[in-house]
N, C-alpha and C positions, 0 to 999 in steps of 0.2 A: 627879530624873528626871521628865519630863513625858510623859503619854500622851494621845493623841487617842482618844476613845471615842465610839462610837455606842451609845446606850442604847435598849433596846426594853422599855418598861414593860408591865405587865399580862400577863406571860408565864405559862405553866403552871408553870415553876420558874425559879429564879435560877441562871444559869450563864454562864460565859465561853464564847462560841461560837467566836471566833477572836481570835488575838493575834499579834503579831509586829512586823515592820518598819513596816507602815502603821497603819491605824486598828484599834483593838480593837472588837469587837462583843460586847455583853454584854446578856443577857436578865435582866430584873428582875421578880420576881413581884408587887411592890407597884405600886399605881397612882401616877401622877405628881401626887398631890394633897397639899398641905401639906408637901412635902419628903420624903414617905415613900420614894419611889423613890431620891432622892439618898442618904438615910441607908442604905437597903439596898445601894446601889452601894458606898458607902464600907465597909460591913461586909463585903461580898463580897471587895473588893480587899484589905482588911486581912487577911482569912483567907488569900487566895491568896498574898500576899507575906509572911505571918507577921510582921505589924507591928501595933502598936496603931492604933486608928482615928484617933487625933489626929495621926498622921503622914501622913494622906491628906487632901488639900484639893481642892475643886473651884475652879479659878481662873478658868474661863470656861464659860459655858453652863449656869448654874444652872437656868434655866427652858427649856432646849432639849434635844433628843435628842442633839445634838452637844456634847460636853463636853471640856474640857482638865483633866486631873487632874495634880496635883503630888504626888509621893511623896517624902517626906523619909526617907532611909535612917538618918540619925542626927540627933541634936539640933542639930548645927552647920549642917545644910543648910537 
């Protein structure tokens, strides 16, 4: 499954603001320096979907607020 996500770094707390059919909006408490915000995003999504972090990959937008995330539900995906 792939998700289109808009990330808002340096937020007061990490949370999923909106999700659904279109783009997800997610606030991340960490700054976008040295991959900190990306790691925090993956951790938040792993907790939300009850999956290990290694099942969530950023496939586009690693250095952008707009990201495409791939979520692997099982080892075969």
